[in-house]
C-alpha positions, 0 to 999 in steps of 0.5 A, spaced: 355 679 253 355 672 251 361 671 246 359 665 242 354 662 237 351 655 237 349 652 230 345 645 230 346 642 223 341 636 222 343 632 216 341 626 213 346 621 216 348 625 223 346 631 227 352 636 229 352 642 234 358 647 233 360 653 237 363 659 233 366 665 236 365 672 234 370 671 229 366 666 225 371 661 227 369 654 230 371 653 237 368 646 238 363 641 236 359 634 237 357 629 232 352 623 233 349 619 227 342 616 227 339 610 224 337 610 217 331 605 216 329 602 209 322 599 210 322 597 203 326 598 197 326 606 195 324 608 202 328 612 207 326 614 214 328 617 220 326 616 227 325 624 230 325 622 237 332 619 236 334 625 232 332 630 238 335 626 243 342 626 239 341 634 238 341 634 246 347 630 247 351 634 241 349 641 245 351 638 251 357 635 248 360 641 245 359 645 251 363 641 255 369 640 250 369 648 249 369 648 257 363 653 256 356 654 260 350 654 256 349 662 258 355 663 254 351 662 248 348 668 245 344 665 240 342 658 237 341 657 229 339 651 225 340 648 219 337 642 216 336 636 211 331 639 207 324 636 204 324 631 210 318 631 213 316 629 220 308 628 222 307 629 230 302 631 235 303 638 237 300 637 244 303 631 246 309 631 241 308 624 239 310 622 232 305 619 228 310 616 223 317 616 222 320 622 218 320 620 210 327 622 208 328 627 202 331 621 198 325 617 199 321 615 192 315 612 195 311 617 192 312 617 185 305 615 183 302 621 187 306 625 183 304 623 177 297 624 179 298 631 181 301 632 174 295 630 171 291 635 175 295 641 174 300 642 169 308 642 171 308 649 168 303 652 173 307 648 179 314 651 176 311 658 176 308 658 183 313 654 187 319 654 182 320 647 183 318 641 178 314 635 180 318 630 184 318 625 190 324 629 192 319 635 195 315 635 201 308 635 199 307 628 196 310 625 202 305 629 206 299 626 202 302 619 203 302 620 210 295 622 210 293 616 205 297 611 209 297 612 217 291 610 220 287 616 224 292 622 221 287 625 216 282 625 222 287 628 227 289 633 221 281 636 222 282 636 229 289 640 229 292 634 232 298 634 227 303 638 224 307 636 218 314 639 219 321 639 216 326 638 221 328 645 222 320 646 224 321 640 229 327 642 232 324 649 233 318 646 236 322 641 241 327 647 243 321 653 244 314 650 243 313 655 237 311 652 230 315 656 225 319 654 219 323 659 215 322 661 207 328 657 205 325 650 208 318 652 206 320 653 199 321 646 198 314 643 200 312 645 193 306 648 197 309 655 198 308 661 193 315 664 191 312 671 191 307 672 197 312 667 201 306 664 204 302 657 203 298 657 196 291 656 197 290 652 190 296 648 192 293 646 199 286 644 196 290 640 190 294 636 195 288 636 201 293 639 206 290 644 211 294 650 212 293 649 220 297 643 219 303 646 217 308 651 221 308 658 220 313 661 215 318 666 218 324 670 215 331 666 215 333 671 220 332 678 224 327 675 229 327 671 235 323 665 234 323 663 241 327 661 247 331 654 248 332 652 256 338 649 257 341 648 263 337 653 266 339 659 261 334 662 256 338 662 249 334 665 243 333 661 237 333 666 231 336 663 225 334 658 220 336 656 213 336 649 209 342 646 208 344 648 201 342 655 203 346 655 209 352 653 205 351 659 200 350 664 206 356 661 210 360 662 204 358 670 204 354 669 197 350 675 199 350 679 192 347 677 186 351 673 182 355 670 187 355 662 187 357 656 191 358 649 190 357 643 195 361 637 193 358 631 198 354 625 197 351 629 191 353 636 188 349 642 189 350 648 186 346 655 188 347 662 185 344 668 188 339 671 183 338 677 188 331 680 189 328 676 183 326 669 182 329 666 176 325 661 172 329 655 169 328 653 162 334 648 163 332 643 168 334 647 174 329 649 180 328 656 183 328 657 191 329 662 196 336 664 198 335 667 204 330 673 207 332 678 213 326 680 217 324 687 214 327 686 207 326 683 200 327 676 200 333 673 196 332 668 191 337 663 188 337 658 182 339 651 184 342 645 180 343 638 184 347 632 182 345 625 185 352 622 185 358 625 187 362 623 193 358 616 193 361 615 186 368 615 190 365 610 195 362 606 190 369 605 186 372 603 193 367 599 196 364 595 190 369 595 185 375 594 190 379 599 186 382 603 192 382 602 199 380 610 200 379 616 197 387 618 198 389 612 194 384 614 189 387 621 188 394 619 188 392 614 182 388 620 179 394 624 179 399 619 177 396 620 169 395 627 165 388 625 163 383 620 163 386 616 157 379 617 153 375 614 159 369 617 161 364 615 167 357 617 167 354 615 174 347 615 172 346 609 177 338 611 178 337 616 172 340 623 171 338 629 176 339 636 173 339 639 168 337 632 164 332 629 169 332 623 165 330 617 170 331 612 164 338 613 164 343 608 167 351 609 168 356 608 163 363 607 163 365 609 155 371 610 151 375 604 154 381 601 150 387 597 152 391 603 154 386 605 160 389 603 167 386 603 174 389 610 174 385 612 168 379 610 171 380 613 178 381 620 174 375 619 170 371 618 177 373 624 179 372 628 172 365 625 172 363 630 178 366 636 175 363 634 168 356 634 172 357 641 175 359 643 168 352 641 166 349 645 171 354 651 170 352 652 163 344 651 165 345 657 170 348 661 165 343 660 160 337 661 165 340 667 169 344 671 164 349 671 170 356 669 168 360 667 174 367 669 175 369 665 181 366 659 184 366 658 192 366 650 194 365 646 200 364 639 202 368 633 203 370 632 196 374 639 196 379 635 199 381 632 192 386 637 189 386 633 182 378 634 182 378 641 184 384 643 179 380 639 173 373 643 176 377 650 175 380 647 168 373 645 165 369 651 168 375 656 166 374 660 172 377 660 179 375 655 184 376 657 191 375 653 198 375 657 204 379 656 211 372 654 215 370 649 211 364 648 216 360 653 211 353 650 212 353 650 220 357 657 219 351 660 215 346 658 221 351 661 226 351 667 221 344 668 221 343 667 228 348 672 230 345 677 226 339 676 229 341 677 236 345 683 235 352 680 235 353 682 228 350 688 225 350 688 218 351 681 213 356 685 209 361 685 215 361 678 215 364 677 208 371 679 212 370 673 216 370 669 210 378 667 208 380 664 202 384 657 203 386 655 197 385 657 189 385 653 183 386 657 177 384 654 170 390 652 165 387 648 160 388 649 153 381 651 150 381 646 144 383 641 149 377 643 154 372 643 148 374 636 146 373 633 153 366 637 153 364 634 146 366 627 149 362 628 155 356 629 152 357 623 147 358 619 154 351 622 157 348 621 150 349 613 151 346 613 158 339 615 155 333 610 154 337 605 157 332 603 162 326 604 157 324 597 158 324 596 166 318 595 170 
């Protein structure tokens, strides 16, 4: 029996194929970047055919590095950038347009129009989401309004609007499916029925026949990929943040993870009940196994995390790399009263203030480059704290530990401060490729490599743990000043066009 599981990790800037052993250990991987297209300010697009070509190359490259054949793979799982929408002809495979990426802001007016048609409270109740260009529905509406012949093609069954998981499954197997975690990001799926909502389809003018069929995240084979003559089951799909949650073995209610990358994403498993937020978070699917009730999550997202470190390096020229920033931050005991709120394009959860703009507050002659570097790191920890508090208020769940992953977890001073400001332990696993691992777990469970997901928790191994040690009075004072700094950002862009 084949002993390895492959995971396609299709991200915003690159595509990877990672091969895992039956013990959940990475064996080999291949990674290729794809071009970012910026046709206008605020617009971001990807070429889906370039992404597919890279996917094929990554699969073959990883197999070659591992010294394996395709038939050594027992299954393939997929994880992907969420909300990004591709429009393609299901007969010919021809894209109607470049994919519109989740970061794209072109649909702001469309979203405002939807808000006038249906109150946001009803959208939240049906989908768990807020009105935002972030989600997929408005991107589909824009394509229908702006691509010649597309609306007619939809009537004739010659277009599918697909998130990247659905596009890749179709290229691999010829089947048109998307899993519940990705479907929950369209702003078209009813959270409780796990099906496309007829009222929302009517509101947006999108036909059900132009959307993939919604399937569980695991527990069934969606189709078979033909690779070098081998037929390999494709049988696990999770959106990237849900895949990280699953890869961190957050299978039970109250389990939480936070991914620190370009942005910062905290998800908390709320069990079999959708938890609706009153504090700026979104309700989403965590995962669903075939034949079981769906598991839900509450999610908060921060736009600027690792990108603040990049800004400090590239725009301010204050450091040469992230390691130097860490060294400077560790050279001082605190930020010297400096607070940075990186609201470069407004604030995301839990504030959702598009009128906010970034500030550096608390500057005195005492402050040095080292203090500013420390404030850069602390900014991410404070933003995660805001989400953490919103989660507690919305769900009633008090986290006893936070599992972390992503590139910024390599910053020891950030992780130590995160533990201090949350006042709970912060834990990083040995296998940091948690997104791809989550997809591999889902595929391996579906293919019978593993029998129960609870057993997978034994493969999760702790690498590092940061425990809180900050005096409560000091912690309280820092939070007070952070909130004052956030307040200074609000309303700054009120006069902008």
